[in-house]
C-alpha positions in Angstrom: -137.7 -90.4 96.8 -139.5 -92.7 99.2 -142.7 -91.1 100.4 -142.9 -92.1 104.2 -146.3 -90.5 104.5 -147.9 -93.5 102.6 -145.6 -96.1 103.0 -146.7 -99.3 104.5 -144.8 -102.7 105.4 -146.3 -104.2 102.5 -145.8 -101.7 99.8 -142.2 -101.5 100.9 -141.7 -105.4 100.7 -142.8 -104.9 97.0 -140.6 -102.1 96.4 -137.5 -103.7 97.9 -138.5 -107.0 95.8 -138.5 -105.0 92.8 -135.2 -103.4 93.6 -136.8 -99.7 93.2 -134.7 -98.7 96.0 -132.5 -100.4 98.3 -132.7 -101.3 102.2 -130.0 -98.8 102.8 -131.9 -96.2 101.0 -135.0 -96.9 103.0 -133.2 -97.1 106.4 -131.6 -93.6 105.8 -134.7 -92.0 104.8 -135.8 -92.9 108.5 -132.7 -92.0 109.9 -133.0 -88.8 108.0 -136.3 -88.3 109.7 -135.7 -89.3 112.8 -133.0 -86.6 112.8 -135.2 -84.0 112.0 -137.9 -85.0 114.6 -136.4 -86.6 117.9 -135.2 -83.5 119.7 -138.7 -82.5 119.8 -140.5 -85.4 120.1 -138.2 -87.6 122.6 -138.9 -90.9 121.0 -135.4 -92.7 120.5 -133.4 -93.0 123.5 -130.6 -94.2 120.8 -129.9 -95.0 117.3 -128.0 -97.7 117.0 -124.8 -97.2 115.2 -125.1 -100.0 112.9 -128.5 -99.2 111.2 -126.9 -98.8 107.6 -124.8 -102.1 108.3 -128.0 -104.1 109.2 -129.7 -102.6 106.4 -126.8 -103.6 103.7 -126.8 -107.0 104.8 -130.8 -107.0 104.1 -129.9 -105.6 100.3 -127.1 -108.9 100.2 -129.9 -111.0 100.9 -132.7 -109.4 98.4 -129.7 -109.8 96.1 -129.5 -113.6 96.3 -133.3 -113.7 95.5 -134.5 -114.3 99.1 -137.8 -112.5 100.2 -139.7 -112.4 103.6 -142.3 -110.0 105.1 -140.1 -107.8 107.2 -136.5 -108.3 105.4 -135.1 -104.8 105.5 -138.0 -103.5 107.2 -137.0 -100.5 109.7 -138.5 -101.1 113.2 -138.1 -99.4 116.5 -138.0 -101.4 119.6 -139.5 -100.5 123.1 -136.7 -100.1 125.6 -137.5 -103.4 127.6 -136.9 -105.8 125.0 -133.4 -107.2 124.8 -131.2 -107.2 121.9 -128.1 -108.9 122.5 -124.9 -106.3 122.8 -127.3 -103.2 122.8 -128.3 -100.9 126.2 -131.5 -101.9 127.1 -132.8 -99.7 130.3 -136.6 -99.9 130.3 -136.6 -96.4 130.4 -135.0 -96.0 134.3 -131.9 -94.7 135.6 -131.6 -98.0 137.9 -130.4 -99.8 134.5 -129.1 -96.9 132.8 -125.8 -98.8 131.4 -126.9 -102.5 131.3 -126.1 -104.1 128.3 -128.1 -107.3 127.3 -126.6 -110.5 127.4 -128.7 -112.2 125.0 -131.7 -111.8 122.4 -134.8 -111.6 123.2 -137.3 -114.3 121.3 -139.3 -111.7 119.2 -136.0 -110.2 118.4 -134.2 -113.7 117.3 -137.4 -114.2 115.4 -137.2 -110.6 113.6 -133.2 -111.2 113.0 -134.2 -114.3 110.8 -136.4 -112.2 108.7 -133.9 -109.7 108.4 -135.7 -106.8 110.0 -133.5 -103.5 110.4 -133.5 -102.2 114.1 -133.1 -98.3 114.3 -133.4 -98.2 117.9 -134.7 -98.0 121.3 -137.5 -96.2 121.8 -139.0 -94.4 125.3 -141.6 -95.7 127.3 -142.8 -94.9 131.2 -140.3 -96.4 133.4 -140.4 -100.4 133.5 -143.7 -100.1 131.6 -145.4 -98.1 134.8 -147.8 -95.5 133.5 -150.1 -94.7 130.5 -148.7 -91.4 129.2 -144.6 -91.8 129.2 -144.1 -89.5 131.4 -142.4 -91.6 134.2 -139.8 -91.9 132.0 -136.5 -91.2 133.7 -135.3 -89.5 130.0 -138.4 -87.2 129.5 -142.0 -87.2 128.0 -142.7 -88.3 124.6 -144.4 -85.8 122.7 -147.3 -86.5 120.7 -146.9 -85.6 117.3 -150.6 -84.4 116.7 -150.1 -82.0 119.4 -146.7 -81.8 120.9 -148.4 -80.5 124.5 -150.0 -83.5 124.8 -148.9 -87.0 125.7 -148.2 -89.5 123.5 -149.9 -92.5 125.6 -148.2 -95.4 127.4 -146.4 -97.0 128.3 -145.6 -97.8 124.9 -145.4 -94.3 123.7 -141.9 -94.1 121.9 -143.2 -97.2 120.0 -146.7 -95.6 118.9 -145.2 -92.0 118.2 -142.1 -93.8 116.1 -144.6 -95.2 113.6 -147.0 -92.5 113.8 -144.6 -89.3 113.2 -142.8 -91.7 110.3 -139.6 -92.5 112.3 -140.0 -96.2 112.0 -142.1 -98.3 109.6 -143.4 -100.5 112.4 -142.7 -101.4 116.3 -142.7 -103.3 119.2 -144.1 -102.2 122.5 -145.3 -104.5 125.6 -149.0 -104.3 127.0 -149.8 -105.0 130.5 -153.3 -103.1 130.7 -153.2 -101.1 127.5 -149.8 -99.9 126.7 -149.6 -100.9 123.2 -153.6 -100.1 122.5 -154.1 -96.7 124.3 -150.8 -94.9 122.6 -151.9 -96.4 119.6 -155.2 -94.6 119.5 -153.7 -91.6 121.1 -151.5 -91.1 118.0 -153.7 -92.7 115.4 -152.0 -96.0 114.7 -153.2 -99.8 114.9 -152.1 -101.7 118.1 -152.3 -105.1 118.9 -152.3 -107.2 122.1 -152.1 -110.4 121.7 -153.7 -113.5 123.4 -151.5 -114.2 126.2 -148.8 -116.7 125.8 -149.0 -115.9 121.5 -145.6 -114.1 122.1 -142.9 -115.3 123.6 -142.2 -113.1 126.9 -138.5 -114.5 126.9 -136.4 -111.0 126.7 -139.1 -108.8 127.9 -138.3 -107.4 131.2 -140.9 -108.5 133.2 -143.4 -105.9 134.9 -146.7 -108.3 135.6 -145.8 -112.0 134.8 -149.8 -113.0 133.9 -150.5 -110.0 132.4 -147.5 -108.9 130.0 -147.1 -109.4 126.5 -145.1 -108.2 123.6 -147.5 -106.3 120.9 -146.8 -104.9 117.4 -147.8 -101.3 116.2 -148.3 -100.5 112.7 -149.8 -98.1 110.7 -152.4 -100.3 109.0 -154.2 -103.9 110.5 -152.3 -105.5 107.6 -148.9 -104.2 108.7 -149.8 -105.0 112.3 -150.5 -108.5 111.3 -147.3 -109.1 109.4 -145.1 -108.2 112.4 -147.3 -110.5 114.7 -147.0 -113.6 112.4 -143.5 -112.8 112.3 -142.8 -112.8 116.5 -145.5 -115.2 117.2 -145.1 -118.8 118.5 -144.4 -121.4 121.4 -141.0 -121.1 122.9 -138.9 -123.4 125.0 -137.9 -120.4 126.9 -141.7 -119.6 128.1 -143.5 -122.0 129.3 -146.6 -119.7 129.1 -146.6 -120.0 125.2 -149.1 -121.5 123.0 -148.6 -123.1 119.9 -150.3 -121.5 116.7 -152.7 -124.7 116.4 -154.6 -123.6 119.4 -155.8 -120.4 117.4 -159.4 -119.6 117.2 -161.0 -118.9 113.9 -164.7 -117.6 113.0 -166.2 -119.5 109.6 -168.5 -116.4 109.2 -167.8 -113.8 106.5 -169.8 -111.3 108.3 -169.4 -110.7 112.4 -171.8 -110.8 115.2 -170.5 -108.0 117.3 -171.2 -107.4 121.1 -171.6 -104.2 122.7 -171.5 -103.4 126.3 -173.0 -100.4 126.0 -173.5 -100.0 129.7 -169.7 -100.0 129.9 -169.3 -97.3 127.3 -172.1 -94.6 128.8 -170.3 -94.9 132.3 -169.4 -91.7 134.3 -166.2 -90.8 133.5 -166.2 -91.4 129.4 -165.7 -88.0 127.6 -168.7 -87.2 125.5 -166.7 -87.1 122.2 -165.7 -90.5 123.0 -168.8 -91.9 123.2 -170.3 -89.8 119.9 -167.1 -91.2 117.9 -168.2 -94.4 119.2 -171.7 -94.7 118.2 -170.5 -93.4 114.7 -168.4 -96.5 114.7 -170.9 -99.0 115.4 -173.3 -97.4 112.6 -170.3 -98.0 110.4 -169.9 -102.0 111.4 -173.6 -102.0 110.9 -173.8 -100.7 107.5 -170.5 -102.9 106.5 -172.9 -105.9 107.5 -172.1 -106.8 110.8 -174.5 -107.9 113.2 -174.8 -105.4 116.5 -176.3 -107.1 119.5 -176.1 -105.9 123.2 -173.9 -108.1 125.8 -173.5 -107.8 129.6 -170.8 -108.3 131.6 -171.9 -107.9 134.8 -168.7 -107.6 137.0 -166.2 -105.7 134.1 -166.3 -102.7 136.8 -164.5 -104.7 138.7 -161.7 -104.8 136.1 -159.6 -101.6 137.1 -160.0 -102.4 140.9 -158.7 -105.8 140.1 -156.0 -105.3 137.7 -154.3 -102.7 140.3 -154.2 -105.0 142.9 -152.6 -107.9 140.5 -150.2 -105.8 138.6 -148.7 -104.2 141.7 -148.4 -107.5 143.6 -146.5 -108.6 140.6 -144.3 -105.7 140.5 -143.4 -105.9 144.0 -141.8 -109.7 143.3 -140.5 -108.9 139.5 -138.6 -105.6 140.5 -137.1 -107.2 143.8 -134.1 -108.5 141.3 -132.9 -105.0 141.3 -131.3 -104.3 144.4 -127.7 -103.0 143.3 -125.8 -106.4 143.8 -126.6 -108.3 140.4 -126.4 -105.8 137.7 -127.5 -102.2 137.1 -127.2 -99.1 139.6 -124.9 -99.7 142.6 -124.7 -96.7 145.5 -122.7 -97.5 148.7 -124.4 -97.2 152.1 -122.9 -98.2 155.4 -124.4 -101.6 155.2 -126.0 -103.8 152.7 -129.5 -102.7 153.8 -128.7 -99.3 153.0 -126.9 -100.3 149.8 -130.5 -101.9 149.0 -132.6 -98.8 150.2 -130.0 -96.1 148.7 -129.9 -97.9 145.0 -133.6 -98.5 144.7 -134.6 -95.2 146.1 -132.0 -93.4 143.8 -132.8 -95.7 140.7 -136.5 -96.1 141.0 -138.7 -93.0 140.0 -141.6 -92.3 142.1 -144.4 -94.3 140.0 -142.4 -97.5 140.5 -142.0 -97.0 144.0 -145.6 -96.1 144.6 -146.2 -99.5 142.5 -143.6 -101.7 144.5 -145.2 -100.4 147.8 -148.7 -101.2 147.1 -147.6 -104.3 145.6 -145.8 -105.3 149.0 -148.7 -104.0 150.9 -151.8 -106.3 149.3 -149.1 -109.3 149.5 -148.2 -109.0 153.3 -149.4 -111.2 156.0 -152.7 -109.8 157.1 -154.3 -108.4 153.6 -153.1 -111.0 151.1 -156.6 -112.9 151.5 -158.4 -109.4 152.0 -156.7 -108.3 148.9 -154.8 -110.1 146.6 -156.7 -113.4 147.1 -159.9 -111.6 146.3 -159.1 -110.1 143.2 -158.0 -113.2 141.8 -161.4 -114.7 142.4 -162.6 -111.7 140.5 -160.4 -112.5 137.9 -161.7 -116.1 137.5 -165.4 -114.3 137.4 -164.3 -112.1 134.9 -162.7 -115.1 133.0 -166.0 -116.9 132.7 -168.3 -113.8 132.3 -166.0 -113.5 128.5 -166.5 -116.8 127.9 -169.8 -117.0 128.0 -170.4 -113.8 126.2 -168.2 -115.3 123.3 -170.3 -118.1 122.9 -172.8 -115.6 121.3 -170.7 -113.0 119.6 -167.6 -113.3 117.4 -166.1 -109.8 118.6 -166.7 -107.5 121.5 -166.5 -103.8 120.8 -165.6 -100.2 123.1 -163.9 -97.0 122.9 -159.9 -97.9 123.3 -159.5 -94.9 125.7 -162.1 -92.8 128.0 -160.8 -89.8 126.6 -158.3 -88.4 124.0 -154.6 -87.5 124.8 -154.3 -84.9 127.9 -151.9 -82.3 128.0 -148.7 -83.0 129.6 -148.7 -82.7 133.4 -152.6 -82.6 133.1 -152.8 -85.5 135.3 -151.1 -84.8 138.6 -152.9 -87.4 140.4 -152.0 -90.6 139.7 -155.4 -92.1 140.4 -156.7 -90.1 137.5 -154.2 -91.5 135.3 -155.2 -95.2 136.1 -159.0 -94.7 135.3 -157.6 -94.0 131.8 -156.9 -98.0 131.8 -161.3 -98.9 132.1 -161.5 -100.2 128.8 -158.2 -101.8 128.1 -157.0 -103.7 131.5 -159.7 -106.7 130.9 -158.4 -108.2 128.0 -154.8 -108.5 130.1 -156.8 -109.8 133.1 -159.0 -112.6 131.1 -155.9 -113.3 128.6 -158.0 -112.2 125.0 -156.5 -110.5 122.5 -157.3 -107.0 121.4 -157.1 -104.5 118.7 -157.1 -101.0 118.7 -157.8 -99.3 115.3 -158.4 -95.4 114.8 -161.9 -94.4 114.3 -161.5 -90.8 113.7 -160.9 -87.2 115.5 -162.1 -84.8 118.0 -161.1 -81.2 117.5 -159.6 -80.3 120.9 -158.3 -76.7 121.3 -157.7 -76.5 117.4 -155.7 -79.7 117.1 -157.4 -82.9 115.7 -156.6 -85.3 118.2 -156.8 -89.3 117.3 -159.6 -91.8 118.6 -159.6 -95.3 118.6 -162.1 -98.2 118.8 -161.0 -101.5 120.5 -162.3 -105.1 119.6 -161.8 -107.9 121.6 -162.0 -111.7 120.7 -161.8 -115.1 122.3 -158.7 -116.7 123.2 -156.5 -117.6 120.1 -159.0 -115.1 117.7 -156.1 -112.8 116.7 -157.4 -113.9 112.9 -160.7 -112.4 113.7 -159.6 -109.4 115.1 -157.0 -108.7 111.9 -160.3 -109.2 109.6 -163.0 -107.5 111.2 -160.1 -104.2 111.6 -159.2 -104.6 107.8 -163.2 -104.3 107.6 -163.4 -100.9 109.6 -160.3 -99.8 108.6 -161.2 -100.3 104.9 -158.3 -102.0 104.1 
């Protein structure tokens, strides 16, 4: 019998190659777990009907002596990443029955390795939200307390891994959408350097912020998935080559802590205490801890919630009821647009489209969008300066543990949950969320996370420090 609780990609690879069990056996174990848990947790929007066929093909390759890191490994895929011939809806009614006509580049790379795709998992509609409560298909529940959110927008991806409903997963991260649900669910999530992973075949939300990122049980598993999907792509002109990655030659790490950011108002006391203990653990492991100053990091949330809706407004203009997806008939073309978008988009998506259209409109562009771009450049320079003196900058991943479903009815209070994560997307640097312990809330142990940030191309440094912290 396969013990899914202790299984990792690394030891599953060894067992598959040693033929201790087959890829079909492994896939079936996850299908059984999905059948037991999905009704309660609402993770999978669709479990693919060809999972065992994919696994059998992986077994055939293994029988021929082939081995690569993800051959036969069952993965969950966020519902905004295209797989040719499969439905992909971005958890929105406007794309409810849309079938992808091509593979995302990351899917092409995973298929080449022989990964097994279990199905598409739930998310906030068009990746807009931090709780998966904005999905058109219902909220995904946290496996540590089903009365609480899983985080978002990649909540389905994080729960799939945390609840043993997949061995690894792909999510997308625009302002923390891989890292925050990873922290809420007690798993590892990586937001790569902007351009390190192709966005071809990822439904666009904020094009200058979006990145596909891996989620795994361990830092090593997350690194394995990242290595499989990274690299330059002719289909995405923003991608960068692997040779541009940054590495440190030191066996120890100089870690910068922006204490003024960590101790700001609105950060839960349990988060501050857990973070302090994490810093002590890093110091005890031989890391040098230094204070760093990032004077304008307080602007990050405001900058993000100007730039992101502006890009949303542009990117979602294509969903008009004419080209593909939902179409609602009106008395003329304008009413077709209005009825289709009003019916197909949920309230959070409509809110962000309206906000983005406003900040891009004549008379407001310079006052809002233009100034936000200036502030973005200032933040980029501040982080570049900080990384001249430290290898890594560390913060909590989120300012609070997972909240109760329905607790944050005010959108602004939910936006504030992004205070530690949005900056990495604004400046384009890689970041990694690693489990840092638990806090007791209402008799339940809720996971917490610590976030490591590195210079552009510094994923190898992140994985090294993550393994050191996680004890791998």
